FIKOL-557570 format. One record per residue: x negated, y, z negated of N, C-alpha, C, O in turn; residue in one letter. Coordinates in nm, 2 decimals, decimal comma. Each point is the difference from the previous one (the first is absolute). Layout:
! FIKOL-557570
[rec [X; Y; Z]; [X; Y; Z]; [X; Y; Z]; [X; Y; Z]; 'A']
...
This chain:
! FIKOL-557570
[rec [-7,55; 0,69; 1,34]; [0,04; 0,08; 0,11]; [-0,01; -0,08; 0,13]; [-0,09; -0,07; 0,02]; 'M']
[rec [0,19; 0,09; 0,06]; [0,00; -0,07; 0,13]; [-0,01; 0,11; 0,11]; [0,09; 0,08; 0,02]; 'T']
[rec [-0,19; -0,09; 0,06]; [-0,02; 0,10; 0,11]; [-0,02; -0,08; 0,13]; [-0,09; -0,09; 0,00]; 'V']
[rec [0,16; 0,11; 0,10]; [-0,01; -0,06; 0,13]; [0,01; 0,10; 0,11]; [0,07; 0,10; -0,01]; 'Q']
[rec [-0,15; -0,12; 0,11]; [0,01; 0,09; 0,12]; [0,13; -0,04; 0,07]; [0,02; -0,12; 0,03]; 'L']
[rec [0,06; 0,22; 0,00]; [0,13; -0,03; 0,06]; [0,00; 0,03; 0,15]; [0,05; -0,09; 0,08]; 'N']
[rec [-0,11; 0,20; -0,04]; [-0,01; 0,03; 0,14]; [-0,11; 0,10; 0,03]; [-0,04; 0,07; -0,09]; 'H']
[rec [0,00; -0,06; 0,22]; [-0,09; 0,11; 0,03]; [0,04; 0,04; 0,15]; [0,06; -0,08; 0,07]; 'T']
[rec [-0,09; 0,20; -0,04]; [0,04; 0,06; 0,13]; [-0,13; -0,02; 0,09]; [-0,11; 0,03; -0,04]; 'I']
[rec [0,14; -0,08; 0,16]; [-0,11; -0,02; 0,10]; [0,03; 0,10; 0,12]; [0,11; -0,02; 0,06]; 'V']
[rec [-0,20; 0,11; -0,04]; [0,02; 0,09; 0,12]; [-0,02; -0,07; 0,13]; [-0,09; -0,08; 0,01]; 'A']
[rec [0,17; 0,11; 0,09]; [-0,01; -0,06; 0,13]; [0,05; 0,10; 0,11]; [0,08; 0,09; -0,03]; 'A']
[rec [-0,13; -0,11; 0,14]; [0,04; 0,09; 0,12]; [0,13; -0,06; 0,06]; [0,08; 0,07; 0,05]; 'H']
[rec [-0,06; -0,20; -0,06]; [0,13; -0,07; 0,03]; [0,03; -0,09; -0,11]; [-0,05; -0,12; 0,00]; 'D']
[rec [0,14; 0,16; -0,09]; [0,02; -0,08; -0,12]; [0,06; -0,14; 0,04]; [-0,03; -0,10; -0,07]; 'K']
[rec [0,11; 0,10; 0,17]; [0,06; -0,13; 0,04]; [-0,11; -0,10; 0,05]; [0,00; -0,12; -0,03]; 'H']
[rec [-0,08; 0,17; 0,12]; [-0,11; -0,09; 0,06]; [-0,09; -0,04; -0,11]; [-0,05; -0,12; 0,00]; 'A']
[rec [0,01; 0,21; -0,09]; [-0,10; -0,03; -0,10]; [0,05; -0,10; -0,10]; [-0,07; -0,09; -0,05]; 'S']
[rec [0,20; 0,10; 0,01]; [0,07; -0,09; -0,09]; [0,01; -0,14; 0,06]; [-0,03; -0,10; -0,06]; 'A']
[rec [0,07; 0,10; 0,19]; [0,01; -0,13; 0,07]; [-0,13; -0,06; 0,02]; [-0,01; -0,13; -0,01]; 'R']
[rec [-0,10; 0,20; 0,03]; [-0,14; -0,05; 0,01]; [-0,03; -0,08; -0,13]; [-0,04; -0,12; 0,01]; 'F']
[rec [0,05; 0,19; -0,12]; [-0,04; -0,07; -0,13]; [0,09; -0,12; -0,02]; [-0,05; -0,10; -0,04]; 'L']
[rec [0,18; 0,12; 0,06]; [0,09; -0,11; -0,03]; [-0,03; -0,12; 0,09]; [0,00; -0,12; -0,05]; 'A']
[rec [-0,02; 0,14; 0,18]; [-0,04; -0,11; 0,08]; [-0,13; -0,07; -0,03]; [-0,01; -0,12; 0,00]; 'D']
[rec [-0,09; 0,20; -0,03]; [-0,13; -0,06; -0,04]; [0,01; -0,08; -0,13]; [-0,05; -0,11; -0,01]; 'I']
[rec [0,12; 0,16; -0,09]; [0,01; -0,07; -0,13]; [0,11; -0,10; 0,00]; [0,01; -0,08; -0,10]; 'L']
[rec [0,08; 0,08; 0,20]; [0,11; -0,10; -0,01]; [0,11; 0,04; -0,08]; [0,07; -0,08; -0,07]; 'G']
[rec [-0,04; 0,21; 0,06]; [0,10; 0,06; -0,08]; [0,11; 0,06; 0,08]; [-0,01; 0,00; 0,12]; 'L']
[rec [0,11; 0,06; -0,18]; [0,11; 0,06; 0,07]; [-0,01; 0,15; -0,02]; [-0,06; 0,05; -0,10]; 'D']
[rec [0,11; 0,03; 0,19]; [0,02; 0,14; -0,01]; [0,14; 0,02; -0,06]; [0,09; -0,05; 0,06]; 'V']
[rec [-0,09; 0,13; -0,17]; [0,13; 0,02; -0,06]; [0,07; 0,12; 0,07]; [-0,06; 0,07; 0,08]; 'S']
[rec [0,19; -0,06; -0,10]; [0,08; 0,11; 0,07]; [-0,06; 0,14; -0,04]; [-0,04; 0,02; -0,12]; 'P']
[rec [0,05; 0,07; 0,21]; [-0,05; 0,13; -0,02]; [0,07; 0,06; -0,13]; [0,12; -0,02; -0,01]; 'E']
[rec [-0,20; 0,10; -0,07]; [0,06; 0,05; -0,12]; [-0,05; 0,15; -0,01]; [-0,11; 0,03; -0,03]; 'Y']
[rec [0,21; 0,06; 0,06]; [-0,04; 0,14; 0,01]; [-0,11; 0,02; 0,11]; [0,02; -0,05; 0,11]; 'G']
[rec [-0,13; 0,11; -0,14]; [-0,11; 0,02; 0,10]; [-0,09; -0,12; 0,00]; [-0,10; 0,01; 0,08]; 'P']
[rec [0,13; -0,11; -0,14]; [-0,10; -0,11; -0,02]; [0,04; -0,13; 0,08]; [0,12; -0,03; 0,02]; 'F']
[rec [-0,22; -0,04; 0,03]; [0,03; -0,14; 0,05]; [-0,08; -0,09; -0,10]; [-0,13; 0,00; 0,01]; 'V']
[rec [0,20; -0,07; -0,10]; [-0,08; -0,08; -0,10]; [-0,03; -0,14; 0,05]; [0,07; -0,07; 0,07]; 'P']
[rec [-0,19; 0,02; -0,12]; [-0,04; -0,14; 0,01]; [-0,02; -0,04; -0,14]; [-0,09; 0,04; -0,07]; 'V']
[rec [0,18; -0,13; 0,02]; [-0,02; -0,05; -0,14]; [-0,08; -0,13; -0,01]; [0,01; -0,09; 0,08]; 'Q']
[rec [-0,11; 0,10; -0,17]; [-0,09; -0,11; -0,02]; [0,07; -0,10; -0,09]; [0,08; 0,03; -0,08]; 'L']
[rec [-0,12; -0,16; 0,08]; [0,06; -0,10; -0,09]; [-0,01; 0,03; -0,15]; [0,08; -0,04; -0,08]; 'P']
[rec [-0,18; 0,13; 0,04]; [-0,01; 0,03; -0,14]; [0,09; 0,12; -0,04]; [-0,01; 0,04; -0,12]; 'N']
[rec [0,09; 0,01; 0,21]; [0,09; 0,11; -0,02]; [-0,05; 0,13; 0,03]; [0,08; 0,10; 0,00]; 'G']
[rec [-0,20; -0,08; 0,03]; [-0,06; 0,13; 0,04]; [0,05; 0,03; 0,14]; [0,00; -0,09; 0,09]; 'V']
[rec [0,04; 0,21; -0,06]; [0,05; 0,04; 0,13]; [-0,10; 0,11; 0,06]; [-0,04; 0,09; -0,07]; 'T']
[rec [0,00; -0,12; 0,19]; [-0,07; 0,10; 0,08]; [0,10; 0,08; 0,08]; [0,06; -0,06; 0,09]; 'L']
[rec [-0,04; 0,19; -0,12]; [0,10; 0,08; 0,07]; [-0,07; 0,08; 0,11]; [-0,08; 0,09; -0,03]; 'D']
[rec [0,10; -0,13; 0,15]; [-0,06; 0,07; 0,12]; [0,08; 0,13; 0,02]; [0,12; 0,00; 0,02]; 'Y']
[rec [-0,20; 0,11; -0,02]; [0,06; 0,14; 0,03]; [-0,07; 0,06; 0,12]; [-0,13; 0,00; 0,00]; 'M']
[rec [0,20; 0,05; 0,09]; [-0,06; 0,06; 0,12]; [-0,05; 0,14; -0,02]; [0,06; 0,08; -0,08]; 'E']
[rec [-0,17; -0,05; 0,14]; [-0,06; 0,13; 0,00]; [-0,07; 0,03; 0,13]; [-0,05; -0,09; 0,07]; 'T']
[rec [0,05; 0,22; -0,03]; [-0,07; 0,04; 0,12]; [-0,14; 0,05; -0,03]; [-0,08; 0,03; 0,09]; 'S']
[rec [0,05; -0,02; -0,22]; [-0,13; 0,05; -0,05]; [-0,11; -0,11; 0,02]; [0,03; -0,12; 0,03]; 'E']
[rec [-0,15; 0,16; -0,04]; [-0,11; -0,10; -0,01]; [0,02; -0,09; -0,12]; [0,04; 0,05; -0,10]; 'D']
[rec [-0,08; -0,17; 0,12]; [0,02; -0,10; -0,11]; [-0,14; -0,04; -0,06]; [-0,08; -0,04; 0,08]; 'I']
[rec [0,06; 0,06; -0,21]; [-0,12; -0,04; -0,06]; [0,02; -0,16; -0,03]; [0,09; -0,04; -0,07]; 'A']
[rec [-0,18; -0,04; 0,13]; [0,02; -0,14; -0,02]; [-0,01; -0,04; -0,15]; [-0,09; 0,05; -0,07]; 'P']
[rec [0,18; -0,14; 0,03]; [0,00; -0,05; -0,13]; [-0,03; -0,15; 0,00]; [-0,01; -0,06; 0,11]; 'Q']
[rec [-0,02; 0,00; -0,22]; [-0,03; -0,14; -0,01]; [0,11; -0,08; -0,08]; [0,04; 0,05; -0,10]; 'H']
[rec [0,01; -0,15; 0,16]; [0,10; -0,09; -0,06]; [-0,04; -0,14; 0,00]; [-0,03; -0,06; 0,11]; 'Y']
[rec [0,01; 0,00; -0,22]; [-0,05; -0,14; -0,01]; [0,11; -0,09; -0,05]; [0,07; 0,03; -0,09]; 'A']
[rec [-0,06; -0,14; 0,16]; [0,11; -0,11; -0,03]; [-0,06; -0,13; -0,05]; [-0,07; -0,07; 0,08]; 'F']
[rec [0,10; 0,04; -0,20]; [-0,05; -0,13; -0,06]; [0,10; -0,11; 0,06]; [0,12; 0,01; -0,02]; 'L']
[rec [-0,18; -0,11; 0,08]; [0,08; -0,10; 0,07]; [-0,06; -0,14; -0,04]; [-0,11; -0,01; -0,04]; 'V']
[rec [0,19; -0,09; 0,06]; [-0,04; -0,14; -0,03]; [-0,09; -0,04; 0,12]; [-0,01; 0,06; 0,10]; 'S']
[rec [-0,06; -0,17; -0,12]; [-0,09; -0,06; 0,10]; [0,08; -0,03; 0,13]; [-0,04; 0,03; 0,11]; 'E']
[rec [0,16; -0,09; -0,14]; [0,09; -0,04; 0,12]; [0,05; 0,13; 0,07]; [0,00; 0,00; 0,12]; 'H']
[rec [0,04; 0,10; -0,20]; [0,04; 0,12; 0,07]; [-0,11; 0,07; 0,07]; [0,02; 0,06; 0,11]; 'D']
[rec [-0,14; -0,07; -0,17]; [-0,12; 0,06; 0,07]; [-0,01; -0,06; 0,15]; [-0,02; 0,08; 0,09]; 'F']
[rec [0,02; -0,21; -0,09]; [-0,01; -0,07; 0,13]; [0,11; 0,05; 0,10]; [-0,03; 0,03; 0,12]; 'D']
[rec [0,15; -0,01; -0,17]; [0,11; 0,04; 0,09]; [-0,02; 0,14; 0,05]; [0,02; 0,04; 0,11]; 'E']
[rec [-0,05; 0,05; -0,21]; [-0,02; 0,14; 0,03]; [-0,12; 0,02; 0,09]; [0,01; 0,08; 0,10]; 'I']
[rec [-0,12; -0,14; -0,13]; [-0,12; 0,01; 0,08]; [0,03; -0,05; 0,14]; [-0,06; 0,06; 0,10]; 'F']
[rec [0,14; -0,16; -0,09]; [0,03; -0,05; 0,14]; [0,08; 0,10; 0,07]; [-0,02; 0,02; 0,12]; 'G']
[rec [0,11; 0,06; -0,19]; [0,08; 0,10; 0,07]; [-0,09; 0,12; 0,04]; [0,02; 0,05; 0,11]; 'R']
[rec [-0,12; -0,02; -0,20]; [-0,10; 0,11; 0,04]; [-0,07; -0,04; 0,13]; [-0,01; 0,08; 0,09]; 'I']
[rec [-0,04; -0,20; -0,09]; [-0,07; -0,05; 0,12]; [0,09; -0,01; 0,12]; [-0,04; 0,04; 0,11]; 'Q']
[rec [0,16; -0,09; -0,12]; [0,09; -0,01; 0,11]; [0,04; 0,14; 0,06]; [0,02; 0,01; 0,12]; 'D']
[rec [-0,02; 0,09; -0,21]; [0,03; 0,13; 0,04]; [-0,12; 0,07; 0,07]; [0,02; 0,11; 0,05]; 'A']
[rec [-0,13; -0,17; -0,06]; [-0,13; 0,06; 0,06]; [-0,05; 0,11; -0,08]; [-0,06; 0,09; 0,06]; 'G']
[rec [0,09; -0,08; -0,19]; [-0,04; 0,11; -0,08]; [-0,15; -0,02; -0,04]; [-0,04; -0,11; -0,02]; 'L']
[rec [-0,03; 0,22; 0,01]; [-0,14; -0,01; -0,06]; [0,01; -0,02; -0,15]; [0,10; 0,05; -0,06]; 'R']
[rec [-0,20; -0,12; 0,01]; [0,00; -0,02; -0,15]; [-0,14; 0,00; -0,04]; [-0,09; -0,03; 0,08]; 'Y']
[rec [0,07; 0,05; -0,21]; [-0,13; 0,02; -0,06]; [-0,01; -0,07; -0,13]; [0,10; -0,03; -0,07]; 'W']
[rec [-0,22; -0,01; 0,03]; [-0,02; -0,06; -0,14]; [-0,01; 0,11; -0,10]; [0,00; -0,04; -0,12]; 'A']
[rec [-0,01; 0,16; 0,15]; [-0,02; 0,11; -0,10]; [0,08; 0,12; 0,04]; [0,04; 0,02; 0,11]; 'D']
[rec [-0,02; 0,07; -0,21]; [0,08; 0,12; 0,02]; [-0,06; 0,11; 0,09]; [0,06; 0,09; 0,05]; 'P']
[rec [-0,19; -0,10; -0,03]; [-0,08; 0,10; 0,08]; [-0,01; -0,04; 0,14]; [-0,05; 0,08; 0,08]; 'Y']
[rec [0,11; -0,19; -0,04]; [0,00; -0,05; 0,14]; [-0,15; -0,03; 0,05]; [-0,03; 0,02; 0,12]; 'H']
[rec [-0,06; -0,06; -0,21]; [-0,13; -0,03; 0,03]; [-0,02; -0,15; 0,05]; [-0,10; -0,03; 0,07]; 'D']
[rec [0,20; -0,06; -0,10]; [-0,01; -0,14; 0,03]; [0,12; -0,04; 0,08]; [0,09; -0,06; -0,06]; 'H']
[rec [-0,09; 0,09; 0,19]; [0,12; -0,04; 0,08]; [0,01; -0,14; 0,03]; [-0,10; -0,08; -0,01]; 'P']
[rec [0,23; 0,04; 0,03]; [0,03; -0,14; 0,04]; [-0,05; -0,11; -0,11]; [-0,03; -0,11; 0,03]; 'D']
[rec [0,04; 0,16; -0,15]; [-0,04; -0,09; -0,12]; [0,10; 0,01; -0,11]; [0,07; 0,10; 0,00]; 'E']
[rec [-0,06; -0,20; -0,08]; [0,07; 0,01; -0,13]; [-0,10; 0,00; -0,11]; [-0,12; -0,05; 0,02]; 'I']
[rec [0,16; 0,09; -0,14]; [-0,10; -0,01; -0,11]; [0,04; -0,11; -0,09]; [0,11; -0,06; 0,02]; 'N']
[rec [-0,19; 0,02; -0,11]; [0,02; -0,11; -0,09]; [-0,02; 0,05; -0,14]; [-0,06; -0,07; -0,09]; 'R']
[rec [0,10; 0,19; 0,06]; [-0,02; 0,07; -0,13]; [0,07; -0,08; -0,11]; [0,12; -0,04; 0,02]; 'N']
[rec [-0,18; 0,02; -0,13]; [0,06; -0,06; -0,12]; [0,05; -0,14; 0,03]; [0,09; -0,05; -0,07]; 'D']
[rec [-0,15; -0,02; 0,17]; [0,04; -0,14; 0,02]; [0,13; 0,00; 0,08]; [0,05; -0,11; 0,02]; 'G']
[rec [0,00; 0,22; 0,03]; [0,12; -0,01; 0,09]; [-0,04; 0,05; 0,14]; [-0,11; -0,01; 0,04]; 'G']
[rec [0,21; 0,05; 0,03]; [-0,01; 0,06; 0,13]; [0,07; 0,13; 0,01]; [0,10; 0,03; -0,07]; 'R']
[rec [-0,16; 0,06; 0,16]; [0,06; 0,13; 0,02]; [-0,04; 0,05; 0,13]; [-0,10; -0,03; 0,06]; 'G']
[rec [0,18; 0,12; -0,01]; [-0,03; 0,08; 0,12]; [0,08; 0,13; 0,01]; [0,10; 0,01; -0,06]; 'T']
[rec [-0,16; 0,08; 0,14]; [0,06; 0,14; 0,01]; [0,04; 0,02; 0,15]; [-0,07; -0,05; 0,09]; 'Y']
[rec [0,18; 0,12; -0,07]; [0,05; 0,04; 0,13]; [0,08; 0,13; -0,01]; [0,05; 0,03; -0,11]; 'F']
[rec [-0,04; 0,04; 0,22]; [0,06; 0,13; 0,00]; [0,14; -0,01; 0,05]; [0,04; -0,08; 0,08]; 'D']
[rec [0,05; 0,17; -0,14]; [0,13; 0,01; 0,06]; [0,00; 0,11; 0,11]; [-0,10; 0,06; 0,03]; 'D']
[rec [0,22; -0,04; 0,04]; [0,00; 0,09; 0,11]; [-0,04; 0,15; -0,04]; [-0,04; 0,07; 0,09]; 'P']
[rec [0,05; -0,03; -0,22]; [-0,03; 0,13; -0,04]; [-0,14; 0,01; -0,07]; [-0,04; 0,10; -0,05]; 'D']
[rec [-0,04; -0,21; 0,06]; [-0,13; 0,00; -0,05]; [-0,01; -0,04; -0,15]; [-0,11; 0,00; -0,05]; 'G']
[rec [0,22; -0,04; -0,01]; [-0,01; -0,04; -0,14]; [-0,08; -0,13; 0,00]; [0,02; -0,09; 0,08]; 'H']
[rec [-0,11; 0,07; -0,19]; [-0,08; -0,12; -0,01]; [0,08; -0,10; -0,08]; [0,02; 0,02; -0,12]; 'R']
[rec [0,02; -0,13; 0,18]; [0,08; -0,10; -0,06]; [-0,10; -0,12; -0,03]; [-0,10; -0,03; 0,07]; 'L']
[rec [0,13; -0,03; -0,18]; [-0,09; -0,12; -0,05]; [0,09; -0,11; -0,04]; [0,10; 0,02; -0,07]; 'E']
[rec [-0,14; -0,14; 0,10]; [0,06; -0,12; -0,06]; [-0,11; -0,07; -0,07]; [-0,11; -0,02; 0,05]; 'I']
[rec [0,13; -0,03; -0,17]; [-0,10; -0,07; -0,08]; [0,07; -0,11; -0,08]; [0,12; 0,02; -0,04]; 'L']
[rec [-0,19; -0,13; 0,01]; [0,05; -0,11; -0,07]; [-0,03; -0,01; -0,15]; [0,05; -0,07; -0,08]; 'T']
[rec [-0,15; 0,16; 0,04]; [-0,05; 0,00; -0,14]; [-0,01; 0,15; -0,04]; [-0,06; 0,08; 0,08]; 'R']
[rec [0,11; -0,04; -0,19]; [-0,02; 0,14; -0,04]; [-0,16; 0,03; -0,03]; [-0,07; -0,09; -0,04]; 'P']
[rec [0,03; 0,21; 0,08]; [-0,14; 0,03; -0,02]; [-0,03; -0,01; -0,15]; [0,07; 0,04; -0,09]; 'Y']
[rec [-0,19; -0,10; 0,06]; [-0,04; -0,02; -0,13]; [0,05; -0,12; -0,07]; [-0,03; -0,03; -0,12]; 'G']
[rec [0,10; -0,06; 0,19]; [0,06; -0,12; -0,05]; [-0,11; -0,11; 0,00]; [0,04; -0,11; -0,05]; 'S']
[rec [-0,15; 0,13; 0,10]; [-0,11; -0,11; 0,00]; [0,02; -0,10; 0,10]; [0,08; 0,02; 0,09]; 'G']
[rec [-0,15; -0,13; -0,09]; [0,02; -0,10; 0,09]; [-0,12; -0,06; 0,04]; [0,00; -0,09; 0,08]; 'G']
């Protein structure tokens, strides 16, 4: 059996701004609007489909596994944008990265409060 995540919907108050934020930080492109969605396709084929809502948004967590080289570039964009970042998902360790499983990782929030994470080693991979 082959099962792959194809897409997920990400709630946003401004779907264009939120999609652009993610794409700019990760160094990706925003795809053309598709119905009510503004998609950002990841290199592994998964699409984050931003959909606008006027309702309160329950923050979600989205983790992106990246190479060491990509981590440096993305982390540089996080810093250049003046974004707050943390070593942990609870925001207890500000202005730090973590070294979990022998890799590097950090958390930052998008404009709607979603908790975004970049990491270079999957959790539990040792190191």
